[in-house]
Structures are given as C-alpha cells and as structure tokens.
C-alpha positions as protocol buffer text, in pm:
chain_id: "A"
residue {
  index: 1
  type: MET
  ca { x: -438 y: -7916 z: -5418 }
}
residue {
  index: 2
  type: ALA
  ca { x: -523 y: -7552 z: -5363 }
}
residue {
  index: 3
  type: ALA
  ca { x: -260 y: -7321 z: -5221 }
}
residue {
  index: 4
  type: PRO
  ca { x: -321 y: -7192 z: -4868 }
}
residue {
  index: 5
  type: TYR
  ca { x: -405 y: -6828 z: -4804 }
}
residue {
  index: 6
  type: SER
  ca { x: -101 y: -6609 z: -4743 }
}
residue {
  index: 7
  type: ASP
  ca { x: 21 y: -6548 z: -4389 }
}
residue {
  index: 8
  type: ASP
  ca { x: -24 y: -6175 z: -4443 }
}
residue {
  index: 9
  type: LEU
  ca { x: -393 y: -6211 z: -4528 }
}
residue {
  index: 10
  type: ARG
  ca { x: -451 y: -6440 z: -4231 }
}
residue {
  index: 11
  type: GLN
  ca { x: -282 y: -6199 z: -3990 }
}
residue {
  index: 12
  type: LYS
  ca { x: -475 y: -5898 z: -4122 }
}
residue {
  index: 13
  type: ALA
  ca { x: -810 y: -6078 z: -4095 }
}
residue {
  index: 14
  type: VAL
  ca { x: -741 y: -6200 z: -3741 }
}
residue {
  index: 15
  type: ALA
  ca { x: -616 y: -5854 z: -3638 }
}
residue {
  index: 16
  type: ALA
  ca { x: -932 y: -5693 z: -3775 }
}
residue {
  index: 17
  type: VAL
  ca { x: -1151 y: -5920 z: -3564 }
}
residue {
  index: 18
  type: LYS
  ca { x: -935 y: -5852 z: -3258 }
}
residue {
  index: 19
  type: ARG
  ca { x: -982 y: -5476 z: -3318 }
}
residue {
  index: 20
  type: GLY
  ca { x: -1355 y: -5528 z: -3280 }
}
residue {
  index: 21
  type: GLU
  ca { x: -1471 y: -5559 z: -3643 }
}
residue {
  index: 22
  type: ARG
  ca { x: -1759 y: -5796 z: -3703 }
}
residue {
  index: 23
  type: LYS
  ca { x: -1659 y: -6136 z: -3838 }
}
residue {
  index: 24
  type: THR
  ca { x: -1910 y: -6111 z: -4121 }
}
residue {
  index: 25
  type: ASP
  ca { x: -1769 y: -5776 z: -4234 }
}
residue {
  index: 26
  type: VAL
  ca { x: -1411 y: -5905 z: -4214 }
}
residue {
  index: 27
  type: SER
  ca { x: -1493 y: -6217 z: -4415 }
}
residue {
  index: 28
  type: ARG
  ca { x: -1659 y: -6005 z: -4686 }
}
residue {
  index: 29
  type: LEU
  ca { x: -1375 y: -5751 z: -4687 }
}
residue {
  index: 30
  type: PHE
  ca { x: -1105 y: -6017 z: -4735 }
}
residue {
  index: 31
  type: ASN
  ca { x: -1324 y: -6238 z: -4955 }
}
residue {
  index: 32
  type: ILE
  ca { x: -1294 y: -6544 z: -4732 }
}
residue {
  index: 33
  type: SER
  ca { x: -1563 y: -6764 z: -4584 }
}
residue {
  index: 34
  type: ARG
  ca { x: -1683 y: -6707 z: -4231 }
}
residue {
  index: 35
  type: ASN
  ca { x: -1589 y: -7067 z: -4147 }
}
residue {
  index: 36
  type: THR
  ca { x: -1232 y: -7006 z: -4265 }
}
residue {
  index: 37
  type: LEU
  ca { x: -1208 y: -6699 z: -4046 }
}
residue {
  index: 38
  type: ASP
  ca { x: -1342 y: -6895 z: -3748 }
}
residue {
  index: 39
  type: LEU
  ca { x: -1082 y: -7167 z: -3807 }
}
residue {
  index: 40
  type: TRP
  ca { x: -803 y: -6908 z: -3817 }
}
residue {
  index: 41
  type: LEU
  ca { x: -927 y: -6748 z: -3495 }
}
residue {
  index: 42
  type: LYS
  ca { x: -946 y: -7090 z: -3328 }
}
residue {
  index: 43
  type: ARG
  ca { x: -590 y: -7175 z: -3435 }
}
residue {
  index: 44
  type: GLU
  ca { x: -473 y: -6833 z: -3313 }
}
residue {
  index: 45
  type: ALA
  ca { x: -629 y: -6897 z: -2972 }
}
residue {
  index: 46
  type: GLU
  ca { x: -496 y: -7254 z: -2941 }
}
residue {
  index: 47
  type: GLU
  ca { x: -151 y: -7228 z: -3097 }
}
residue {
  index: 48
  type: GLY
  ca { x: -69 y: -6857 z: -3089 }
}
residue {
  index: 49
  type: HIS
  ca { x: -51 y: -6827 z: -3468 }
}
residue {
  index: 50
  type: CYS
  ca { x: -279 y: -6873 z: -3766 }
}
residue {
  index: 51
  type: ARG
  ca { x: -22 y: -7003 z: -4015 }
}
residue {
  index: 52
  type: PRO
  ca { x: -128 y: -7289 z: -4242 }
}
residue {
  index: 53
  type: ILE
  ca { x: -57 y: -7644 z: -4136 }
}
residue {
  index: 54
  type: ARG
  ca { x: 246 y: -7775 z: -4323 }
}
residue {
  index: 55
  type: ARG
  ca { x: 191 y: -8133 z: -4425 }
}
residue {
  index: 56
  type: PRO
  ca { x: 475 y: -8338 z: -4568 }
}
residue {
  index: 57
  type: ARG
  ca { x: 447 y: -8408 z: -4937 }
}
residue {
  index: 58
  type: HIS
  ca { x: 344 y: -8757 z: -5029 }
}
residue {
  index: 59
  type: SER
  ca { x: 647 y: -8933 z: -5164 }
}
residue {
  index: 60
  type: SER
  ca { x: 562 y: -9241 z: -5357 }
}
residue {
  index: 61
  type: LYS
  ca { x: 820 y: -9507 z: -5407 }
}
residue {
  index: 62
  type: GLN
  ca { x: 907 y: -9545 z: -5771 }
}
residue {
  index: 63
  type: LYS
  ca { x: 856 y: -9894 z: -5904 }
}
residue {
  index: 64
  type: ILE
  ca { x: 1081 y: -9819 z: -6199 }
}
residue {
  index: 65
  type: LYS
  ca { x: 1431 y: -9765 z: -6069 }
}
residue {
  index: 66
  type: ASP
  ca { x: 1661 y: -9839 z: -6364 }
}
residue {
  index: 67
  type: TRP
  ca { x: 1604 y: -9529 z: -6574 }
}
residue {
  index: 68
  type: GLU
  ca { x: 1857 y: -9611 z: -6847 }
}
residue {
  index: 69
  type: ARG
  ca { x: 1698 y: -9951 z: -6900 }
}
residue {
  index: 70
  type: PHE
  ca { x: 1354 y: -9785 z: -6906 }
}
residue {
  index: 71
  type: ARG
  ca { x: 1468 y: -9531 z: -7170 }
}
residue {
  index: 72
  type: GLY
  ca { x: 1587 y: -9814 z: -7391 }
}
residue {
  index: 73
  type: PHE
  ca { x: 1267 y: -10006 z: -7325 }
}
residue {
  index: 74
  type: ILE
  ca { x: 1059 y: -9705 z: -7436 }
}
residue {
  index: 75
  type: GLN
  ca { x: 1267 y: -9659 z: -7750 }
}
residue {
  index: 76
  type: GLN
  ca { x: 1220 y: -10024 z: -7836 }
}
residue {
  index: 77
  type: HIS
  ca { x: 847 y: -10044 z: -7755 }
}
residue {
  index: 78
  type: GLY
  ca { x: 742 y: -9682 z: -7814 }
}
residue {
  index: 79
  type: SER
  ca { x: 451 y: -9770 z: -8038 }
}
residue {
  index: 80
  type: LYS
  ca { x: 266 y: -9964 z: -7768 }
}
residue {
  index: 81
  type: ILE
  ca { x: 8 y: -9822 z: -7529 }
}
residue {
  index: 82
  type: GLN
  ca { x: 88 y: -9783 z: -7161 }
}
residue {
  index: 83
  type: ALA
  ca { x: -110 y: -10088 z: -7050 }
}
residue {
  index: 84
  type: GLN
  ca { x: 91 y: -10303 z: -7293 }
}
residue {
  index: 85
  type: LEU
  ca { x: 414 y: -10143 z: -7175 }
}
residue {
  index: 86
  type: ALA
  ca { x: 324 y: -10226 z: -6815 }
}
residue {
  index: 87
  type: LYS
  ca { x: 268 y: -10592 z: -6902 }
}
residue {
  index: 88
  type: LEU
  ca { x: 594 y: -10609 z: -7095 }
}
residue {
  index: 89
  type: TRP
  ca { x: 794 y: -10440 z: -6819 }
}
residue {
  index: 90
  type: GLY
  ca { x: 658 y: -10681 z: -6555 }
}
residue {
  index: 91
  type: GLY
  ca { x: 747 y: -10655 z: -6190 }
}
residue {
  index: 92
  type: ASN
  ca { x: 397 y: -10557 z: -6074 }
}
residue {
  index: 93
  type: VAL
  ca { x: 413 y: -10226 z: -6266 }
}
residue {
  index: 94
  type: THR
  ca { x: 82 y: -10063 z: -6356 }
}
residue {
  index: 95
  type: GLN
  ca { x: -18 y: -9840 z: -6643 }
}
residue {
  index: 96
  type: GLN
  ca { x: -11 y: -9545 z: -6402 }
}
residue {
  index: 97
  type: ASN
  ca { x: 348 y: -9628 z: -6305 }
}
residue {
  index: 98
  type: ILE
  ca { x: 443 y: -9621 z: -6674 }
}
residue {
  index: 99
  type: SER
  ca { x: 259 y: -9291 z: -6717 }
}
residue {
  index: 100
  type: ASP
  ca { x: 440 y: -9135 z: -6420 }
}
residue {
  index: 101
  type: ALA
  ca { x: 778 y: -9259 z: -6542 }
}
residue {
  index: 102
  type: LEU
  ca { x: 718 y: -9125 z: -6894 }
}
residue {
  index: 103
  type: GLN
  ca { x: 621 y: -8790 z: -6750 }
}
residue {
  index: 104
  type: LYS
  ca { x: 933 y: -8787 z: -6533 }
}
residue {
  index: 105
  type: LEU
  ca { x: 1147 y: -8850 z: -6841 }
}
residue {
  index: 106
  type: GLY
  ca { x: 958 y: -8586 z: -7039 }
}
residue {
  index: 107
  type: VAL
  ca { x: 839 y: -8835 z: -7300 }
}
residue {
  index: 108
  type: SER
  ca { x: 509 y: -8757 z: -7466 }
}
residue {
  index: 109
  type: ARG
  ca { x: 239 y: -9022 z: -7448 }
}
residue {
  index: 110
  type: LYS
  ca { x: 89 y: -8911 z: -7778 }
}
residue {
  index: 111
  type: LYS
  ca { x: 163 y: -9114 z: -8086 }
}
residue {
  index: 112
  type: ASP
  ca { x: 251 y: -8959 z: -8418 }
}
residue {
  index: 113
  type: LEU
  ca { x: 65 y: -9191 z: -8649 }
}
residue {
  index: 114
  type: TRP
  ca { x: 232 y: -9054 z: -8960 }
}
residue {
  index: 115
  type: LEU
  ca { x: 577 y: -9152 z: -8838 }
}
residue {
  index: 116
  type: SER
  ca { x: 475 y: -9501 z: -8726 }
}
residue {
  index: 117
  type: ARG
  ca { x: 340 y: -9594 z: -9074 }
}
residue {
  index: 118
  type: THR
  ca { x: 668 y: -9546 z: -9257 }
}
C-alpha cells in the first residue's frame, strides 16, 4: 500500500488554493493530481482538516500458534515444499499460512540442493 502524502504538503496545497491560486497551478506545483487536491479541499471543508484517514491495520489471526513445535516441524520436514508442509501440519493450514509463518521466523523458503544430496 502506498504511503499517504505528508501533512505538510497537504496543508501547503490547501493554503495555496485558499490564497486564490488556481487549482490546476497548485496541482502542477506540488506534483499531485487535481482530483487529489479536490479531495483534500473537500475534507478540509467537511472536517476542518485534510489529514489522511487512519485505517486500522488488518490483523490476521495466526493459524500456527505453537511456534516451538513449528520450529521443530520445519527442522524435521525442511526439505518439503510448503504445500506438503501444510498437509502434514493439518488443522486447516494452507500453503500461505506456512509461508507467512516461515517468514515470521526468518526461515528462507529456498532450498540448497547441494546440502540436501549429502
């Protein structure tokens, strides 16, 4: 997700329009779209500020909760692909859940084929 424009930029653009500058000139000067400027002006008129809307981060519930057991599971079955790991783990866990858990633990998904042959 893209980061919102800074509060400082928003305030300067809105102030420029309020001073009487043309919206087109302001949008070119600050390198923002005219629609974005219109949205900021609308929010300023309705709410009294043009700050970005703060939405709560999506917090997904982890399906894998026992991290020590999962570490041991990965050490034991490290040569398998994520889809196979998901089937072995059970409990309605998907390949994406395995991927997320491996990333959280900092475990690489890449296999070193030279080490697995010995």
